[in-house]
C-alpha positions in Angstrom: 0.0 0.0 0.0 1.4 3.4 -1.0 -0.1 6.8 -0.7 1.0 9.8 -2.7 1.6 12.6 -0.3 0.6 16.1 -1.1 0.4 19.3 0.9 -3.4 19.7 0.5 -6.4 17.7 1.7 -6.6 15.3 4.6 -3.4 14.3 6.3 -2.2 11.2 4.4 -0.3 9.9 7.4 -3.6 9.7 9.4 -5.5 8.3 6.4 -2.8 5.6 5.9 -2.9 4.6 9.5 -6.7 4.2 9.5 -6.6 2.1 6.3 -3.7 -0.1 7.2 -4.6 -0.8 10.9 -2.2 -2.7 13.1 -1.0 -5.3 10.6 1.0 -3.0 8.2 4.3 -4.1 9.6 5.9 -6.1 12.3 7.1 -2.9 13.9 3.8 -1.1 14.0 2.2 -4.3 15.4 4.5 -4.9 18.3 6.6 -1.9 19.1 3.9 0.7 19.3 1.9 -1.2 21.9 2.1 0.2 25.4 4.2 -1.9 27.8 1.8 -1.9 30.7 4.5 -1.0 33.2 7.3 -3.1 31.8 8.7 -6.4 32.7 12.0 -7.3 34.5 14.8 -6.3 32.2 17.7 -8.0 34.0 18.8 -11.5 33.2 17.3 -12.8 36.4 17.1 -16.3 37.8 16.5 -19.5 35.8 12.8 -19.9 34.8 10.8 -22.5 33.0 9.9 -26.1 33.5 12.1 -29.2 33.2 10.7 -31.9 30.9 11.0 -35.5 30.0 12.1 -35.2 26.4 10.8 -38.7 25.7 7.2 -37.5 26.4 5.0 -35.1 24.4 5.8 -31.4 25.2 2.6 -29.4 25.8 2.8 -26.1 24.0 0.1 -23.4 24.1 -0.1 -21.0 21.2 -1.8 -17.7 21.8 -2.9 -15.8 18.7 -5.1 -12.7 18.2 -7.9 -14.5 16.4 -11.5 -13.6 17.1 -11.3 -9.9 16.6 -13.5 -9.8 13.5 -10.9 -7.7 11.8 -10.1 -9.4 8.4 -6.4 -8.4 8.5 -5.9 -9.6 12.1 -7.8 -12.9 11.3 -5.4 -13.4 8.3 -2.4 -12.9 10.6 -3.8 -15.2 13.3 -4.5 -17.9 10.7 -0.9 -17.6 9.4 0.5 -18.0 13.0 -1.6 -21.1 13.6 -0.7 -22.7 10.3 3.0 -22.0 10.7 3.0 -23.4 14.2 1.2 -26.6 13.0 3.8 -26.9 10.2 6.6 -26.7 12.7 5.1 -29.2 15.0 4.6 -31.7 12.1 8.2 -31.1 11.0 9.5 -31.9 14.5 10.8 -35.4 13.8 12.3 -36.9 16.8 10.3 -34.7 19.1 6.6 -34.8 20.0 4.9 -31.4 20.3 1.4 -31.4 21.7 0.1 -28.1 20.3 -3.0 -26.4 21.8 -4.2 -23.2 20.1 -6.1 -20.4 21.9 -7.6 -17.2 20.4 -7.2 -14.1 22.4 -9.3 -11.7 20.4 -6.3 -9.3 20.5 -7.3 -8.5 24.0 -4.9 -8.4 27.0 -7.3 -9.6 29.6 -8.5 -12.4 27.3 -4.8 -13.4 26.6 -4.2 -13.8 30.3 -7.4 -15.8 30.7 -6.4 -18.1 27.8 -2.8 -18.5 29.2 -4.2 -19.5 32.6 -6.6 -22.0 31.0 -3.6 -23.4 29.0 -1.6 -23.7 32.2 -4.5 -25.4 34.0 -4.6 -27.9 31.0 -0.9 -28.7 31.5 0.9 -26.3 29.1 4.6 -26.3 29.8 5.5 -23.2 27.7 3.5 -20.4 26.1 4.1 -19.3 22.5 2.6 -15.8 21.8 0.8 -13.5 22.4 1.4 -10.9 19.7 1.1 -7.5 21.4 3.6 -6.2 23.9 1.1 -5.3 26.6 -0.5 -8.7 26.4 3.0 -10.4 26.5 3.8 -8.4 29.6 0.6 -9.4 31.3 0.8 -13.0 30.3 4.3 -13.2 31.6 3.3 -11.8 35.0 0.5 -14.4 35.2 2.8 -17.3 34.2 5.7 -16.3 36.5 4.2 -18.0 39.6 3.6 -21.1 37.5 7.2 -21.1 36.4 6.2 -21.1 32.7 8.3 -19.2 30.0 6.6 -17.1 27.4 7.9 -16.8 23.8 6.0 -13.7 22.7 5.7 -12.5 19.1 6.4 -8.9 20.1 9.5 -7.1 19.0 9.3 -4.5 21.8 12.4 -5.2 23.8 11.0 -3.1 26.7 8.9 -6.1 27.8 11.7 -8.6 27.5 12.9 -10.0 30.8 12.1 -12.5 33.5 10.1 -15.3 31.9 9.1 -13.2 28.8 11.1 -13.5 25.5 10.5 -11.4 22.5 10.8 -13.4 19.3 10.3 -10.5 16.8 13.1 -8.9 14.9 13.9 -6.0 17.1 15.3 -2.5 16.4 18.5 -3.2 18.3 19.2 -6.2 16.1 18.7 -4.3 12.9 20.6 -1.2 14.1 23.6 -3.3 15.2 23.7 -5.0 11.8 23.5 -1.8 9.7 25.8 0.3 11.9 28.3 -2.5 12.1 28.3 -2.9 8.3 28.5 0.8 7.9 31.6 1.1 10.1 33.3 -1.5 8.0 32.5 0.6 4.9 33.9 3.7 6.5 30.5 5.2 7.5 31.4 6.1 11.1 29.6 9.4 11.6 25.9 8.6 11.9 23.0 11.1 12.1 19.7 9.8 13.6 16.2 10.8 12.4 13.4 9.5 14.5 9.6 9.9 14.6 8.4 11.6 17.8 6.2 8.7 18.9 6.6 5.5 20.9 8.0 3.4 18.2 10.2 6.1 16.8 11.8 6.9 20.1 12.4 3.2 20.9 14.0 2.9 17.5 16.0 6.1 17.9 17.4 4.8 21.2 18.3 1.5 19.6 20.2 3.2 16.9 22.1 5.4 19.3 23.0 2.3 21.4 24.2 0.5 18.3 26.4 3.5 17.4 28.1 3.3 20.8 28.5 -0.5 20.6 29.9 -0.6 17.1 32.5 2.2 17.6 30.7 4.8 15.4 30.0 8.5 16.4 26.6 10.0 16.9 26.8 13.0 14.6 23.4 14.5 15.7 19.7 13.7 15.9 16.4 15.1 14.7 13.0 14.1 16.0 9.9 14.9 14.0 6.1 14.6 14.4 4.4 12.0 12.2 3.0 14.7 9.8 3.9 16.6 6.7 4.6 19.8 8.7 6.7 17.8 11.2 8.9 16.4 8.4 9.1 19.8 6.7 10.3 21.4 9.9 13.3 19.1 10.3 14.3 18.6 6.7 16.5 21.8 6.6 18.3 20.7 9.8 19.0 17.2 8.4 20.1 18.7 5.0 22.5 21.1 6.7 24.0 18.3 8.7 24.4 16.1 5.6 26.2 18.9 3.8 28.5 19.8 6.7 31.1 17.2 5.9 30.7 15.8 9.4 28.1 13.1 8.6 28.6 9.8 6.7 25.2 8.3 7.1 21.6 9.3 8.0 19.8 6.5 9.9 16.0 6.9 9.8 13.5 5.0 11.9 10.6 5.7 9.4 8.3 3.2 11.0 5.1 4.7 9.5 4.7 3.7 5.9 4.1 7.2 4.6 7.1 8.8 6.3 9.9 7.2 4.4 8.9 8.2 0.8 8.1 11.8 1.9 11.1 12.3 4.1 13.6 11.0 1.5 11.8 13.0 -1.2 12.3 16.2 0.8 16.0 15.4 1.3 16.5 14.5 -2.3 14.9 17.8 -3.4 17.5 19.5 -1.3 20.3 17.5 -2.9 20.8 14.8 -0.2 20.6 11.2 -1.3 22.6 8.0 -0.6 25.1 9.2 -3.3 25.9 12.1 -1.0 25.2 10.8 2.5 24.4 7.1 3.0 20.8 6.5 3.9 19.9 3.6 6.4 16.5 2.5 7.7 15.1 0.3 10.4 12.3 -0.9 8.2 12.3 -2.8 4.9 12.6 -0.5 2.0 11.5 -3.1 -0.5 8.0 -3.5 0.9 5.6 -2.6 -0.6 7.2 -3.4 -3.9 6.1 0.0 -5.3 8.8 1.6 -3.2 11.5 0.1 -5.2 10.7 2.5 -8.1 11.3 5.6 -6.0 14.5 7.2 -7.1 15.2 8.7 -3.7 15.4 5.3 -2.1 17.9 3.9 -4.5 21.2 2.7 -2.8 19.7 3.1 0.7 20.6 0.3 3.2 18.1 -1.9 5.1 18.2 -5.3 6.7 16.4 -8.5 5.6 16.2 -12.2 6.6 18.1 -14.8 4.6 16.0 -14.6 1.3 16.9 -18.1 0.1 15.5 -19.7 3.3 12.5 -17.3 3.5 11.5 -18.1 -0.1 11.7 -21.8 0.7 9.4 -21.3 3.7 6.9 -19.2 1.7 6.8 -21.8 -1.1 6.1 -24.7 1.4 3.5 -22.7 3.2 1.8 -21.7 -0.1 1.7 -25.3 -1.2 0.3 -26.5 2.1 -2.4 -23.8 2.7 -3.1 -22.3 -0.7 -2.1 -18.8 0.3 1.0 -16.8 1.1 2.0 -16.6 4.7 1.8 -13.4 6.7 5.2 -11.7 7.3 5.0 -12.6 10.9 4.2 -16.3 10.3 7.9 -17.3 10.6 7.9 -16.2 14.3 5.4 -19.0 15.1 7.4 -21.6 13.1 10.7 -20.6 14.7 9.3 -20.7 18.2 8.0 -24.2 17.8 11.1 -25.4 15.9 13.4 -24.1 18.6 11.5 -26.0 21.3 11.5 -29.1 19.1 15.2 -29.0 18.4 16.0 -28.9 22.1 13.6 -31.7 22.9 15.0 -33.8 20.0 18.5 -33.3 21.5 17.2 -34.9 24.7 17.6 -31.8 26.8 15.6 -31.9 30.0 16.1 -28.1 30.3 14.7 -27.5 26.8 12.0 -25.0 28.1 14.1 -23.3 30.7 16.1 -20.0 30.4 19.4 -21.8 30.1 18.0 -24.2 27.4 16.4 -21.5 25.3 19.4 -19.2 25.5 22.0 -21.7 24.3 24.7 -19.7 22.5 24.9 -21.6 19.2 21.3 -20.7 18.4 18.8 -22.2 16.1 18.1 -22.6 12.4 15.0 -20.5 11.6 13.0 -20.2 8.4 14.5 -16.8 7.8 18.0 -17.6 8.9 19.9 -18.4 12.1 18.7 -16.8 15.4 19.3 -17.1 19.1 17.7 -16.0 22.3 19.9 -13.8 24.3 20.2 -13.7 28.2 18.3 -10.4 28.1 15.3 -12.4 26.5 15.6 -10.7 23.1 16.1 -12.5 19.8 19.2 -11.9 17.8 18.8 -12.9 14.1 21.3 -13.3 11.4 20.3 -10.6 8.9 21.5 -9.6 5.5 22.2 -6.0 4.4 20.3 -5.1 1.2 19.9 -2.1 -1.0 17.8 -1.0 -4.1 19.6 -0.6 -7.4 17.8 0.0 -10.7 14.5 -0.6 -9.0 15.6 -4.1 -7.8 16.6 -5.4 -4.4 20.3 -6.3 -4.2 22.0 -8.1 -1.2 25.2 -6.3 -0.3 26.2 -8.5 2.6 24.6 -12.0 3.1 23.1 -13.1 6.3 25.5 -15.2 8.5 24.9 -18.9 8.6 25.7 -19.4 12.3 26.9 -17.9 15.5 29.8 -20.2 15.9 29.8 -23.6 17.6 27.3 -26.4 17.0 23.9 -25.1 15.9 20.5 -26.6 15.1 
């Protein structure tokens, strides 16, 4: 979906949000949700149940079905199908999968999680939204049950709550690290002045510090035409100062990226002048790839060879393309199955889930870190001649023996 932005008429940013709803991107779905007070962010003690790997493992899947919203129902169906596919692929491990619809509601998610625990669930996969993940985690803590949520909001990671989504820190680390190797050490941050934008902006700044780059400045802007117009001169001046090698944009709202980069290009700032980077995928929707101002910008993507294989298998099995978030359900079940297949009694515990070598996911390797966030092996991509080109392929492992 792409909206042409003009300076007249209704605000296209507001119109786009109303049309797209919450399923436009993984980042809008998960990162914009309120955290409900936040979970424990320290590593904390061991959590999760020990198992007999020779017996079926009871896994409860919480998905946002039952809302009546067609887009959310499509997403919920994809999560269910992907989890079923992973359970059927779990040769050498028996996964007893029970599926619960939450209606996209926090209170209902907690009720379903409690019902699942009463029925013997040993681990929870889902829910989707950060607030619900936080609440489910709190409810499952006294029961010593870990939660593999589909959120990408790292602010709710901790204790017994893991976030499986590709998070801003993961993407920022990958792009800033690649940039440093290419001599792009002076990074200017541009972030939306909303929850997701500010979380993303902090992630970029942290990546700059971790990777040995320099924060060359930062601009925050409201999610509006006038908001972008107000900061464009400041960004342009920084880009032309000779002190900035790259401009890293959060651009979480779909309408922001085309308009912001169009304003910069009109002022003579493109990736040929100062390297553009983005937290979101610039190749989706596909119509973006024809935009001249996005050519040669950098963004991160999963391993495309593996992702295409998964998409083809899913299409053949269910007669439709999977939702972009479907791999999170598959990866969650597959990670559990791999530990069970290896005969590990601690497969569902903190130490078992955070084993350093990681897992083989349908979009590439990933591992769960001690801070309960997911680190995924991502490729760096760009757009050239209206086509996506991989600049640096996704890593195939984290070292050591993997699954």
